[in-house]
mmCIF file of the C-alpha atoms, coordinates in Angstrom:
data_MODEL
# 
_entry.id   MODEL 
# 
loop_
_atom_site.group_PDB 
_atom_site.id 
_atom_site.type_symbol 
_atom_site.label_atom_id 
_atom_site.label_alt_id 
_atom_site.label_comp_id 
_atom_site.label_asym_id 
_atom_site.label_entity_id 
_atom_site.label_seq_id 
_atom_site.pdbx_PDB_ins_code 
_atom_site.Cartn_x 
_atom_site.Cartn_y 
_atom_site.Cartn_z 
_atom_site.occupancy 
_atom_site.B_iso_or_equiv 
_atom_site.pdbx_formal_charge 
_atom_site.auth_seq_id 
_atom_site.auth_comp_id 
_atom_site.auth_asym_id 
_atom_site.auth_atom_id 
_atom_site.pdbx_PDB_model_num 
ATOM 1   C CA . LEU A 1 1   ? -101.305 67.368 -15.660 1.00 0.00 ? 1   LEU A CA 1 
ATOM 2   C CA . GLN A 1 2   ? -101.556 64.066 -15.061 1.00 0.00 ? 2   GLN A CA 1 
ATOM 3   C CA . SER A 1 3   ? -101.310 61.341 -17.939 1.00 0.00 ? 3   SER A CA 1 
ATOM 4   C CA . LYS A 1 4   ? -104.427 60.261 -19.713 1.00 0.00 ? 4   LYS A CA 1 
ATOM 5   C CA . PRO A 1 5   ? -104.092 56.856 -20.753 1.00 0.00 ? 5   PRO A CA 1 
ATOM 6   C CA . GLY A 1 6   ? -103.860 55.673 -24.308 1.00 0.00 ? 6   GLY A CA 1 
ATOM 7   C CA . PRO A 1 7   ? -107.230 56.059 -27.088 1.00 0.00 ? 7   PRO A CA 1 
ATOM 8   C CA . ASN A 1 8   ? -106.690 52.176 -28.162 1.00 0.00 ? 8   ASN A CA 1 
ATOM 9   C CA . GLN A 1 9   ? -106.233 51.471 -24.303 1.00 0.00 ? 9   GLN A CA 1 
ATOM 10  C CA . THR A 1 10  ? -108.886 52.660 -23.732 1.00 0.00 ? 10  THR A CA 1 
ATOM 11  C CA . ALA A 1 11  ? -111.477 51.637 -26.279 1.00 0.00 ? 11  ALA A CA 1 
ATOM 12  C CA . LEU A 1 12  ? -110.143 48.112 -25.566 1.00 0.00 ? 12  LEU A CA 1 
ATOM 13  C CA . ASP A 1 13  ? -111.503 48.636 -21.858 1.00 0.00 ? 13  ASP A CA 1 
ATOM 14  C CA . GLN A 1 14  ? -114.575 50.241 -23.022 1.00 0.00 ? 14  GLN A CA 1 
ATOM 15  C CA . LEU A 1 15  ? -115.035 47.321 -25.459 1.00 0.00 ? 15  LEU A CA 1 
ATOM 16  C CA . LYS A 1 16  ? -113.937 44.317 -22.841 1.00 0.00 ? 16  LYS A CA 1 
ATOM 17  C CA . ARG A 1 17  ? -115.974 46.467 -20.079 1.00 0.00 ? 17  ARG A CA 1 
ATOM 18  C CA . ALA A 1 18  ? -119.371 45.993 -22.793 1.00 0.00 ? 18  ALA A CA 1 
ATOM 19  C CA . LEU A 1 19  ? -119.316 42.959 -24.135 1.00 0.00 ? 19  LEU A CA 1 
ATOM 20  C CA . THR A 1 20  ? -118.910 41.434 -20.007 1.00 0.00 ? 20  THR A CA 1 
ATOM 21  C CA . ALA A 1 21  ? -122.294 43.368 -19.411 1.00 0.00 ? 21  ALA A CA 1 
ATOM 22  C CA . LYS A 1 22  ? -123.254 40.951 -22.331 1.00 0.00 ? 22  LYS A CA 1 
ATOM 23  C CA . ALA A 1 23  ? -121.165 38.614 -21.835 1.00 0.00 ? 23  ALA A CA 1 
ATOM 24  C CA . ASP A 1 24  ? -122.608 37.657 -18.050 1.00 0.00 ? 24  ASP A CA 1 
ATOM 25  C CA . THR A 1 25  ? -126.354 37.291 -19.237 1.00 0.00 ? 25  THR A CA 1 
ATOM 26  C CA . GLY A 1 26  ? -125.656 34.195 -20.546 1.00 0.00 ? 26  GLY A CA 1 
ATOM 27  C CA . ASP A 1 27  ? -124.881 35.057 -24.299 1.00 0.00 ? 27  ASP A CA 1 
ATOM 28  C CA . ALA A 1 28  ? -122.748 32.709 -25.859 1.00 0.00 ? 28  ALA A CA 1 
ATOM 29  C CA . LYS A 1 29  ? -122.026 34.282 -29.042 1.00 0.00 ? 29  LYS A CA 1 
ATOM 30  C CA . VAL A 1 30  ? -120.372 37.397 -26.874 1.00 0.00 ? 30  VAL A CA 1 
ATOM 31  C CA . GLN A 1 31  ? -118.292 35.137 -24.763 1.00 0.00 ? 31  GLN A CA 1 
ATOM 32  C CA . LEU A 1 32  ? -117.055 33.087 -27.294 1.00 0.00 ? 32  LEU A CA 1 
ATOM 33  C CA . ALA A 1 33  ? -115.815 37.125 -28.580 1.00 0.00 ? 33  ALA A CA 1 
ATOM 34  C CA . LEU A 1 34  ? -114.593 38.330 -25.322 1.00 0.00 ? 34  LEU A CA 1 
ATOM 35  C CA . GLY A 1 35  ? -112.927 35.435 -24.924 1.00 0.00 ? 35  GLY A CA 1 
ATOM 36  C CA . ARG A 1 36  ? -111.213 35.748 -28.654 1.00 0.00 ? 36  ARG A CA 1 
ATOM 37  C CA . LEU A 1 37  ? -110.301 39.166 -27.080 1.00 0.00 ? 37  LEU A CA 1 
ATOM 38  C CA . TYR A 1 38  ? -107.927 37.876 -24.207 1.00 0.00 ? 38  TYR A CA 1 
ATOM 39  C CA . GLN A 1 39  ? -106.332 35.420 -25.914 1.00 0.00 ? 39  GLN A CA 1 
ATOM 40  C CA . SER A 1 40  ? -105.234 38.507 -28.840 1.00 0.00 ? 40  SER A CA 1 
ATOM 41  C CA . GLY A 1 41  ? -103.902 40.384 -25.883 1.00 0.00 ? 41  GLY A CA 1 
ATOM 42  C CA . ALA A 1 42  ? -103.388 44.597 -25.426 1.00 0.00 ? 42  ALA A CA 1 
ATOM 43  C CA . LEU A 1 43  ? -100.294 46.425 -26.243 1.00 0.00 ? 43  LEU A CA 1 
ATOM 44  C CA . ALA A 1 44  ? -97.935  46.307 -23.133 1.00 0.00 ? 44  ALA A CA 1 
ATOM 45  C CA . PRO A 1 45  ? -95.260  49.591 -23.526 1.00 0.00 ? 45  PRO A CA 1 
ATOM 46  C CA . ASP A 1 46  ? -92.907  48.446 -24.792 1.00 0.00 ? 46  ASP A CA 1 
ATOM 47  C CA . GLY A 1 47  ? -94.734  47.359 -27.852 1.00 0.00 ? 47  GLY A CA 1 
ATOM 48  C CA . SER A 1 48  ? -94.966  43.870 -27.055 1.00 0.00 ? 48  SER A CA 1 
ATOM 49  C CA . MET A 1 49  ? -98.554  41.883 -26.571 1.00 0.00 ? 49  MET A CA 1 
ATOM 50  C CA . GLN A 1 50  ? -99.838  41.398 -23.571 1.00 0.00 ? 50  GLN A CA 1 
ATOM 51  C CA . HIS A 1 51  ? -102.194 37.770 -23.719 1.00 0.00 ? 51  HIS A CA 1 
ATOM 52  C CA . ASP A 1 52  ? -104.778 37.208 -20.623 1.00 0.00 ? 52  ASP A CA 1 
ATOM 53  C CA . TYR A 1 53  ? -105.320 33.360 -21.608 1.00 0.00 ? 53  TYR A CA 1 
ATOM 54  C CA . PRO A 1 54  ? -106.824 32.689 -18.568 1.00 0.00 ? 54  PRO A CA 1 
ATOM 55  C CA . GLY A 1 55  ? -108.677 35.445 -19.220 1.00 0.00 ? 55  GLY A CA 1 
ATOM 56  C CA . ALA A 1 56  ? -109.892 33.580 -22.337 1.00 0.00 ? 56  ALA A CA 1 
ATOM 57  C CA . ALA A 1 57  ? -110.233 30.090 -20.952 1.00 0.00 ? 57  ALA A CA 1 
ATOM 58  C CA . TYR A 1 58  ? -112.781 31.609 -18.876 1.00 0.00 ? 58  TYR A CA 1 
ATOM 59  C CA . TRP A 1 59  ? -114.968 32.516 -21.575 1.00 0.00 ? 59  TRP A CA 1 
ATOM 60  C CA . TYR A 1 60  ? -114.184 29.542 -23.735 1.00 0.00 ? 60  TYR A CA 1 
ATOM 61  C CA . ARG A 1 61  ? -115.072 27.963 -20.649 1.00 0.00 ? 61  ARG A CA 1 
ATOM 62  C CA . GLN A 1 62  ? -118.521 29.934 -20.678 1.00 0.00 ? 62  GLN A CA 1 
ATOM 63  C CA . ALA A 1 63  ? -119.198 29.551 -24.062 1.00 0.00 ? 63  ALA A CA 1 
ATOM 64  C CA . SER A 1 64  ? -118.270 26.395 -24.336 1.00 0.00 ? 64  SER A CA 1 
ATOM 65  C CA . ASP A 1 65  ? -121.021 25.197 -21.902 1.00 0.00 ? 65  ASP A CA 1 
ATOM 66  C CA . ARG A 1 66  ? -123.948 26.995 -23.710 1.00 0.00 ? 66  ARG A CA 1 
ATOM 67  C CA . GLY A 1 67  ? -123.823 25.272 -26.809 1.00 0.00 ? 67  GLY A CA 1 
ATOM 68  C CA . GLU A 1 68  ? -120.956 27.500 -28.844 1.00 0.00 ? 68  GLU A CA 1 
ATOM 69  C CA . ALA A 1 69  ? -118.782 25.233 -30.363 1.00 0.00 ? 69  ALA A CA 1 
ATOM 70  C CA . GLN A 1 70  ? -115.808 27.211 -31.760 1.00 0.00 ? 70  GLN A CA 1 
ATOM 71  C CA . ALA A 1 71  ? -115.031 28.229 -27.696 1.00 0.00 ? 71  ALA A CA 1 
ATOM 72  C CA . THR A 1 72  ? -115.081 24.329 -27.615 1.00 0.00 ? 72  THR A CA 1 
ATOM 73  C CA . TYR A 1 73  ? -112.093 23.834 -30.217 1.00 0.00 ? 73  TYR A CA 1 
ATOM 74  C CA . GLU A 1 74  ? -110.270 27.164 -28.914 1.00 0.00 ? 74  GLU A CA 1 
ATOM 75  C CA . LEU A 1 75  ? -110.764 26.402 -25.544 1.00 0.00 ? 75  LEU A CA 1 
ATOM 76  C CA . ALA A 1 76  ? -108.769 22.167 -26.522 1.00 0.00 ? 76  ALA A CA 1 
ATOM 77  C CA . LEU A 1 77  ? -106.227 24.655 -28.154 1.00 0.00 ? 77  LEU A CA 1 
ATOM 78  C CA . LEU A 1 78  ? -105.384 26.113 -25.161 1.00 0.00 ? 78  LEU A CA 1 
ATOM 79  C CA . TYR A 1 79  ? -105.300 22.933 -23.201 1.00 0.00 ? 79  TYR A CA 1 
ATOM 80  C CA . HIS A 1 80  ? -103.184 21.403 -25.495 1.00 0.00 ? 80  HIS A CA 1 
ATOM 81  C CA . ASN A 1 81  ? -100.754 24.015 -25.203 1.00 0.00 ? 81  ASN A CA 1 
ATOM 82  C CA . GLY A 1 82  ? -101.368 25.056 -21.579 1.00 0.00 ? 82  GLY A CA 1 
ATOM 83  C CA . LEU A 1 83  ? -101.673 28.433 -22.489 1.00 0.00 ? 83  LEU A CA 1 
ATOM 84  C CA . GLY A 1 84  ? -104.084 29.950 -19.153 1.00 0.00 ? 84  GLY A CA 1 
ATOM 85  C CA . VAL A 1 85  ? -104.993 26.445 -17.879 1.00 0.00 ? 85  VAL A CA 1 
ATOM 86  C CA . PRO A 1 86  ? -102.239 23.442 -17.003 1.00 0.00 ? 86  PRO A CA 1 
ATOM 87  C CA . ALA A 1 87  ? -101.404 21.006 -19.919 1.00 0.00 ? 87  ALA A CA 1 
ATOM 88  C CA . ASP A 1 88  ? -104.309 18.259 -20.354 1.00 0.00 ? 88  ASP A CA 1 
ATOM 89  C CA . ALA A 1 89  ? -104.560 16.207 -22.666 1.00 0.00 ? 89  ALA A CA 1 
ATOM 90  C CA . ALA A 1 90  ? -106.920 14.281 -22.424 1.00 0.00 ? 90  ALA A CA 1 
ATOM 91  C CA . GLN A 1 91  ? -109.244 17.632 -21.688 1.00 0.00 ? 91  GLN A CA 1 
ATOM 92  C CA . SER A 1 92  ? -108.192 18.459 -25.102 1.00 0.00 ? 92  SER A CA 1 
ATOM 93  C CA . PHE A 1 93  ? -108.483 15.715 -26.454 1.00 0.00 ? 93  PHE A CA 1 
ATOM 94  C CA . GLN A 1 94  ? -112.478 15.592 -25.341 1.00 0.00 ? 94  GLN A CA 1 
ATOM 95  C CA . LEU A 1 95  ? -113.103 18.927 -26.805 1.00 0.00 ? 95  LEU A CA 1 
ATOM 96  C CA . LEU A 1 96  ? -111.670 18.948 -29.394 1.00 0.00 ? 96  LEU A CA 1 
ATOM 97  C CA . GLN A 1 97  ? -114.434 15.874 -30.083 1.00 0.00 ? 97  GLN A CA 1 
ATOM 98  C CA . LYS A 1 98  ? -117.110 17.693 -28.814 1.00 0.00 ? 98  LYS A CA 1 
ATOM 99  C CA . ALA A 1 99  ? -116.426 20.376 -30.796 1.00 0.00 ? 99  ALA A CA 1 
ATOM 100 C CA . ALA A 1 100 ? -115.871 17.991 -34.159 1.00 0.00 ? 100 ALA A CA 1 
ATOM 101 C CA . GLU A 1 101 ? -119.320 16.251 -33.159 1.00 0.00 ? 101 GLU A CA 1 
ATOM 102 C CA . ALA A 1 102 ? -120.949 19.734 -33.225 1.00 0.00 ? 102 ALA A CA 1 
ATOM 103 C CA . ASN A 1 103 ? -119.889 20.386 -37.079 1.00 0.00 ? 103 ASN A CA 1 
ATOM 104 C CA . TYR A 1 104 ? -116.999 22.407 -36.800 1.00 0.00 ? 104 TYR A CA 1 
ATOM 105 C CA . VAL A 1 105 ? -115.503 22.019 -39.462 1.00 0.00 ? 105 VAL A CA 1 
ATOM 106 C CA . PRO A 1 106 ? -111.289 23.003 -37.995 1.00 0.00 ? 106 PRO A CA 1 
ATOM 107 C CA . ALA A 1 107 ? -111.652 20.913 -35.228 1.00 0.00 ? 107 ALA A CA 1 
ATOM 108 C CA . MET A 1 108 ? -111.726 18.273 -37.176 1.00 0.00 ? 108 MET A CA 1 
ATOM 109 C CA . PRO A 1 109 ? -108.732 17.260 -38.982 1.00 0.00 ? 109 PRO A CA 1 
ATOM 110 C CA . PRO A 1 110 ? -106.590 17.932 -35.527 1.00 0.00 ? 110 PRO A CA 1 
ATOM 111 C CA . LEU A 1 111 ? -109.412 15.243 -33.946 1.00 0.00 ? 111 LEU A CA 1 
ATOM 112 C CA . SER A 1 112 ? -108.121 12.906 -36.791 1.00 0.00 ? 112 SER A CA 1 
ATOM 113 C CA . ASP A 1 113 ? -104.797 13.458 -36.161 1.00 0.00 ? 113 ASP A CA 1 
ATOM 114 C CA . LEU A 1 114 ? -104.532 12.490 -32.234 1.00 0.00 ? 114 LEU A CA 1 
ATOM 115 C CA . TYR A 1 115 ? -106.523 9.358  -33.258 1.00 0.00 ? 115 TYR A CA 1 
ATOM 116 C CA . ALA A 1 116 ? -104.156 8.621  -35.562 1.00 0.00 ? 116 ALA A CA 1 
ATOM 117 C CA . GLU A 1 117 ? -102.068 8.355  -32.150 1.00 0.00 ? 117 GLU A CA 1 
ATOM 118 C CA . GLN A 1 118 ? -103.590 6.066  -30.011 1.00 0.00 ? 118 GLN A CA 1 
ATOM 119 C CA . LYS A 1 119 ? -102.955 3.133  -31.315 1.00 0.00 ? 119 LYS A CA 1 
ATOM 120 C CA . THR A 1 120 ? -106.374 0.970  -30.643 1.00 0.00 ? 120 THR A CA 1 
ATOM 121 C CA . PRO A 1 121 ? -108.470 -1.600 -32.770 1.00 0.00 ? 121 PRO A CA 1 
ATOM 122 C CA . VAL A 1 122 ? -110.642 1.054  -33.810 1.00 0.00 ? 122 VAL A CA 1 
ATOM 123 C CA . SER A 1 123 ? -108.875 4.621  -33.272 1.00 0.00 ? 123 SER A CA 1 
ATOM 124 C CA . GLY A 1 124 ? -107.027 3.527  -37.463 1.00 0.00 ? 124 GLY A CA 1 
ATOM 125 C CA . GLU A 1 125 ? -111.217 4.183  -38.939 1.00 0.00 ? 125 GLU A CA 1 
ATOM 126 C CA . ARG A 1 126 ? -112.125 7.080  -36.400 1.00 0.00 ? 126 ARG A CA 1 
ATOM 127 C CA . ALA A 1 127 ? -109.039 8.872  -38.228 1.00 0.00 ? 127 ALA A CA 1 
ATOM 128 C CA . THR A 1 128 ? -110.556 8.448  -41.408 1.00 0.00 ? 128 THR A CA 1 
ATOM 129 C CA . TYR A 1 129 ? -113.610 9.407  -40.553 1.00 0.00 ? 129 TYR A CA 1 
ATOM 130 C CA . TRP A 1 130 ? -112.671 12.602 -39.121 1.00 0.00 ? 130 TRP A CA 1 
ATOM 131 C CA . ALA A 1 131 ? -110.550 13.515 -41.864 1.00 0.00 ? 131 ALA A CA 1 
ATOM 132 C CA . THR A 1 132 ? -113.595 12.546 -44.234 1.00 0.00 ? 132 THR A CA 1 
ATOM 133 C CA . MET A 1 133 ? -115.894 14.538 -42.722 1.00 0.00 ? 133 MET A CA 1 
ATOM 134 C CA . ALA A 1 134 ? -113.186 17.363 -43.115 1.00 0.00 ? 134 ALA A CA 1 
ATOM 135 C CA . ALA A 1 135 ? -112.852 16.844 -46.510 1.00 0.00 ? 135 ALA A CA 1 
ATOM 136 C CA . ASN A 1 136 ? -116.870 16.649 -46.966 1.00 0.00 ? 136 ASN A CA 1 
ATOM 137 C CA . ALA A 1 137 ? -117.009 19.671 -45.949 1.00 0.00 ? 137 ALA A CA 1 
ATOM 138 C CA . GLY A 1 138 ? -114.410 20.788 -48.175 1.00 0.00 ? 138 GLY A CA 1 
ATOM 139 C CA . ASP A 1 139 ? -111.414 21.559 -45.234 1.00 0.00 ? 139 ASP A CA 1 
ATOM 140 C CA . PRO A 1 140 ? -108.003 20.758 -47.186 1.00 0.00 ? 140 PRO A CA 1 
ATOM 141 C CA . ARG A 1 141 ? -106.295 18.842 -44.301 1.00 0.00 ? 141 ARG A CA 1 
ATOM 142 C CA . GLY A 1 142 ? -109.219 16.202 -44.999 1.00 0.00 ? 142 GLY A CA 1 
ATOM 143 C CA . TRP A 1 143 ? -108.225 15.788 -47.888 1.00 0.00 ? 143 TRP A CA 1 
ATOM 144 C CA . LEU A 1 144 ? -104.664 15.627 -47.625 1.00 0.00 ? 144 LEU A CA 1 
ATOM 145 C CA . VAL A 1 145 ? -104.856 12.819 -44.846 1.00 0.00 ? 145 VAL A CA 1 
ATOM 146 C CA . LEU A 1 146 ? -107.126 11.160 -47.391 1.00 0.00 ? 146 LEU A CA 1 
ATOM 147 C CA . GLY A 1 147 ? -104.648 11.468 -50.190 1.00 0.00 ? 147 GLY A CA 1 
ATOM 148 C CA . PHE A 1 148 ? -101.777 10.001 -47.738 1.00 0.00 ? 148 PHE A CA 1 
ATOM 149 C CA . GLU A 1 149 ? -103.880 7.012  -46.764 1.00 0.00 ? 149 GLU A CA 1 
ATOM 150 C CA . TYR A 1 150 ? -105.434 6.634  -50.369 1.00 0.00 ? 150 TYR A CA 1 
ATOM 151 C CA . GLY A 1 151 ? -101.573 6.532  -51.469 1.00 0.00 ? 151 GLY A CA 1 
ATOM 152 C CA . THR A 1 152 ? -100.203 4.037  -49.186 1.00 0.00 ? 152 THR A CA 1 
ATOM 153 C CA . GLY A 1 153 ? -103.592 1.438  -49.353 1.00 0.00 ? 153 GLY A CA 1 
ATOM 154 C CA . MET A 1 154 ? -105.083 2.338  -47.091 1.00 0.00 ? 154 MET A CA 1 
ATOM 155 C CA . LEU A 1 155 ? -108.933 2.570  -48.489 1.00 0.00 ? 155 LEU A CA 1 
ATOM 156 C CA . GLY A 1 156 ? -108.422 -0.362 -50.429 1.00 0.00 ? 156 GLY A CA 1 
ATOM 157 C CA . GLY A 1 157 ? -108.419 -1.483 -54.182 1.00 0.00 ? 157 GLY A CA 1 
ATOM 158 C CA . ASP A 1 158 ? -104.637 -2.260 -56.061 1.00 0.00 ? 158 ASP A CA 1 
ATOM 159 C CA . PRO A 1 159 ? -102.025 0.365  -56.594 1.00 0.00 ? 159 PRO A CA 1 
ATOM 160 C CA . PRO A 1 160 ? -103.199 1.734  -60.205 1.00 0.00 ? 160 PRO A CA 1 
ATOM 161 C CA . PHE A 1 161 ? -106.067 2.867  -58.253 1.00 0.00 ? 161 PHE A CA 1 
ATOM 162 C CA . TRP A 1 162 ? -104.444 4.010  -55.148 1.00 0.00 ? 162 TRP A CA 1 
ATOM 163 C CA . TYR A 1 163 ? -102.299 6.672  -56.871 1.00 0.00 ? 163 TYR A CA 1 
ATOM 164 C CA . GLN A 1 164 ? -105.331 8.643  -58.996 1.00 0.00 ? 164 GLN A CA 1 
ATOM 165 C CA . MET A 1 165 ? -107.399 8.430  -56.469 1.00 0.00 ? 165 MET A CA 1 
ATOM 166 C CA . ALA A 1 166 ? -104.043 9.357  -53.698 1.00 0.00 ? 166 ALA A CA 1 
ATOM 167 C CA . MET A 1 167 ? -103.794 12.431 -57.134 1.00 0.00 ? 167 MET A CA 1 
ATOM 168 C CA . ASP A 1 168 ? -107.651 13.329 -56.516 1.00 0.00 ? 168 ASP A CA 1 
ATOM 169 C CA . ALA A 1 169 ? -107.447 13.750 -53.253 1.00 0.00 ? 169 ALA A CA 1 
ATOM 170 C CA . TYR A 1 170 ? -104.076 15.604 -53.176 1.00 0.00 ? 170 TYR A CA 1 
ATOM 171 C CA . LYS A 1 171 ? -105.735 18.244 -55.443 1.00 0.00 ? 171 LYS A CA 1 
ATOM 172 C CA . LYS A 1 172 ? -108.553 19.604 -54.001 1.00 0.00 ? 172 LYS A CA 1 
ATOM 173 C CA . ALA A 1 173 ? -106.113 20.113 -51.086 1.00 0.00 ? 173 ALA A CA 1 
ATOM 174 C CA . ALA A 1 174 ? -103.377 21.943 -53.702 1.00 0.00 ? 174 ALA A CA 1 
ATOM 175 C CA . ASP A 1 175 ? -106.626 23.924 -54.112 1.00 0.00 ? 175 ASP A CA 1 
ATOM 176 C CA . GLY A 1 176 ? -107.260 24.993 -50.895 1.00 0.00 ? 176 GLY A CA 1 
ATOM 177 C CA . GLY A 1 177 ? -104.101 25.726 -50.009 1.00 0.00 ? 177 GLY A CA 1 
ATOM 178 C CA . ASN A 1 178 ? -102.004 23.243 -49.162 1.00 0.00 ? 178 ASN A CA 1 
ATOM 179 C CA . CYS A 1 179 ? -97.686  22.655 -49.923 1.00 0.00 ? 179 CYS A CA 1 
ATOM 180 C CA . VAL A 1 180 ? -98.236  19.101 -47.647 1.00 0.00 ? 180 VAL A CA 1 
ATOM 181 C CA . ALA A 1 181 ? -100.575 18.373 -51.603 1.00 0.00 ? 181 ALA A CA 1 
ATOM 182 C CA . MET A 1 182 ? -98.394  20.139 -54.140 1.00 0.00 ? 182 MET A CA 1 
ATOM 183 C CA . MET A 1 183 ? -95.127  18.348 -52.599 1.00 0.00 ? 183 MET A CA 1 
ATOM 184 C CA . GLN A 1 184 ? -97.049  15.031 -53.143 1.00 0.00 ? 184 GLN A CA 1 
ATOM 185 C CA . ILE A 1 185 ? -98.266  15.832 -57.206 1.00 0.00 ? 185 ILE A CA 1 
ATOM 186 C CA . GLY A 1 186 ? -94.939  17.041 -58.087 1.00 0.00 ? 186 GLY A CA 1 
ATOM 187 C CA . ASP A 1 187 ? -94.176  13.363 -56.233 1.00 0.00 ? 187 ASP A CA 1 
ATOM 188 C CA . LEU A 1 188 ? -97.081  11.312 -58.484 1.00 0.00 ? 188 LEU A CA 1 
ATOM 189 C CA . TYR A 1 189 ? -95.798  12.813 -61.194 1.00 0.00 ? 189 TYR A CA 1 
ATOM 190 C CA . ALA A 1 190 ? -92.116  12.406 -60.591 1.00 0.00 ? 190 ALA A CA 1 
ATOM 191 C CA . ASP A 1 191 ? -92.276  8.905  -60.043 1.00 0.00 ? 191 ASP A CA 1 
ATOM 192 C CA . GLY A 1 192 ? -95.021  8.347  -63.093 1.00 0.00 ? 192 GLY A CA 1 
ATOM 193 C CA . LYS A 1 193 ? -97.408  6.850  -60.349 1.00 0.00 ? 193 LYS A CA 1 
ATOM 194 C CA . GLY A 1 194 ? -101.247 6.175  -61.010 1.00 0.00 ? 194 GLY A CA 1 
ATOM 195 C CA . ILE A 1 195 ? -100.031 8.742  -64.261 1.00 0.00 ? 195 ILE A CA 1 
ATOM 196 C CA . PRO A 1 196 ? -97.390  8.684  -67.289 1.00 0.00 ? 196 PRO A CA 1 
ATOM 197 C CA . ALA A 1 197 ? -94.095  10.041 -65.564 1.00 0.00 ? 197 ALA A CA 1 
ATOM 198 C CA . ASP A 1 198 ? -93.886  14.101 -65.935 1.00 0.00 ? 198 ASP A CA 1 
ATOM 199 C CA . LYS A 1 199 ? -90.940  15.713 -65.225 1.00 0.00 ? 199 LYS A CA 1 
ATOM 200 C CA . THR A 1 200 ? -91.570  19.069 -66.402 1.00 0.00 ? 200 THR A CA 1 
ATOM 201 C CA . GLU A 1 201 ? -95.199  18.500 -64.086 1.00 0.00 ? 201 GLU A CA 1 
ATOM 202 C CA . ALA A 1 202 ? -93.092  16.925 -61.237 1.00 0.00 ? 202 ALA A CA 1 
ATOM 203 C CA . GLN A 1 203 ? -90.719  20.841 -61.373 1.00 0.00 ? 203 GLN A CA 1 
ATOM 204 C CA . ARG A 1 204 ? -93.404  22.894 -61.970 1.00 0.00 ? 204 ARG A CA 1 
ATOM 205 C CA . TRP A 1 205 ? -95.746  21.347 -58.815 1.00 0.00 ? 205 TRP A CA 1 
ATOM 206 C CA . HIS A 1 206 ? -92.739  21.166 -56.539 1.00 0.00 ? 206 HIS A CA 1 
ATOM 207 C CA . ALA A 1 207 ? -91.698  24.990 -57.198 1.00 0.00 ? 207 ALA A CA 1 
ATOM 208 C CA . LYS A 1 208 ? -95.505  25.694 -56.669 1.00 0.00 ? 208 LYS A CA 1 
ATOM 209 C CA . ALA A 1 209 ? -94.967  24.099 -53.234 1.00 0.00 ? 209 ALA A CA 1 
ATOM 210 C CA . GLN A 1 210 ? -92.152  26.005 -52.400 1.00 0.00 ? 210 GLN A CA 1 
ATOM 211 C CA . SER A 1 211 ? -93.575  28.595 -52.762 1.00 0.00 ? 211 SER A CA 1 
ATOM 212 C CA . CYS A 1 212 ? -96.520  28.306 -51.320 1.00 0.00 ? 212 CYS A CA 1 
ATOM 213 C CA . GLN A 1 213 ? -93.987  27.552 -48.276 1.00 0.00 ? 213 GLN A CA 1 
ATOM 214 C CA . GLY A 1 214 ? -92.455  30.309 -48.593 1.00 0.00 ? 214 GLY A CA 1 
ATOM 215 C CA . GLY A 1 215 ? -89.822  28.435 -49.754 1.00 0.00 ? 215 GLY A CA 1 
ATOM 216 C CA . ASN A 1 216 ? -88.872  26.497 -46.298 1.00 0.00 ? 216 ASN A CA 1 
ATOM 217 C CA . LEU A 1 217 ? -88.267  23.284 -48.447 1.00 0.00 ? 217 LEU A CA 1 
ATOM 218 C CA . ALA A 1 218 ? -87.024  21.721 -44.621 1.00 0.00 ? 218 ALA A CA 1 
ATOM 219 C CA . LEU A 1 219 ? -89.849  21.948 -42.638 1.00 0.00 ? 219 LEU A CA 1 
ATOM 220 C CA . LEU A 1 220 ? -92.085  21.138 -46.326 1.00 0.00 ? 220 LEU A CA 1 
ATOM 221 C CA . GLN A 1 221 ? -89.516  18.102 -46.237 1.00 0.00 ? 221 GLN A CA 1 
ATOM 222 C CA . GLN A 1 222 ? -90.691  17.143 -42.926 1.00 0.00 ? 222 GLN A CA 1 
ATOM 223 C CA . GLN A 1 223 ? -94.592  17.335 -42.868 1.00 0.00 ? 223 GLN A CA 1 
ATOM 224 C CA . VAL A 1 224 ? -94.475  15.408 -45.617 1.00 0.00 ? 224 VAL A CA 1 
ATOM 225 C CA . ALA A 1 225 ? -92.116  12.399 -43.868 1.00 0.00 ? 225 ALA A CA 1 
ATOM 226 C CA . GLN A 1 226 ? -94.383  12.982 -40.652 1.00 0.00 ? 226 GLN A CA 1 
ATOM 227 C CA . TYR A 1 227 ? -97.799  12.458 -42.688 1.00 0.00 ? 227 TYR A CA 1 
ATOM 228 C CA . ARG A 1 228 ? -96.525  9.701  -44.528 1.00 0.00 ? 228 ARG A CA 1 
ATOM 229 C CA . ALA A 1 229 ? -95.490  7.664  -40.807 1.00 0.00 ? 229 ALA A CA 1 
ATOM 230 C CA . ARG A 1 230 ? -98.467  8.450  -39.464 1.00 0.00 ? 230 ARG A CA 1 
ATOM 231 C CA . ALA A 1 231 ? -100.300 6.173  -43.189 1.00 0.00 ? 231 ALA A CA 1 
ATOM 232 C CA . ALA A 1 232 ? -97.659  3.940  -42.855 1.00 0.00 ? 232 ALA A CA 1 
ATOM 233 C CA . ALA A 1 233 ? -98.591  3.426  -39.410 1.00 0.00 ? 233 ALA A CA 1 
ATOM 234 C CA . ALA A 1 234 ? -102.278 3.366  -39.328 1.00 0.00 ? 234 ALA A CA 1 
ATOM 235 C CA . ARG A 1 235 ? -101.709 0.790  -42.679 1.00 0.00 ? 235 ARG A CA 1 
ATOM 236 C CA . GLU A 1 236 ? -99.395  -1.564 -40.223 1.00 0.00 ? 236 GLU A CA 1 
# 
């Protein structure tokens, strides 16, 4: 008896063939879907996932060239991580910029981060701009960056105003599930910055942050330190 391919593998192959036929007609949304299918991979006989990153990069490129912003963003990540394509920071940056300018919100916070790292005369403003765009679109990471920038006085005003605006931004980020923002809210309550000190509230928010991060306090503190260093460097 000849062994037949597993039903899941057969279904996956059929799906790829059907999508490829449509993708070859130039349908950008189908090309994006095909790229994601190649990236997610197939189950190997040993139970591991086999990802086809070169295949994913090919189809993301096709979709990106036809204006599919999510494909542009996914391709930027592949270039950033060197998956399926050679690692290329400049190419990744250009693609993130293209996706963000096409109003693809998930591209905005990482683009803000990259601008913050550049240390050019305008990079700080561009970093704040894209964090603001992300925040206004409801992305908690954008509010988190603005919280740190307000908290270090980067965005103007005097200390009481800094901390009040930072708290407002952190709370919006926390409402979106951001663990680092929860930690920062706890710190503001602990230090009594912009608000009366409240140890009970500080402990509640710190516990909430740790629970949100799966109890990994070291990772949480590392993330807080990175954002603080970014804001301090931008202010300088």
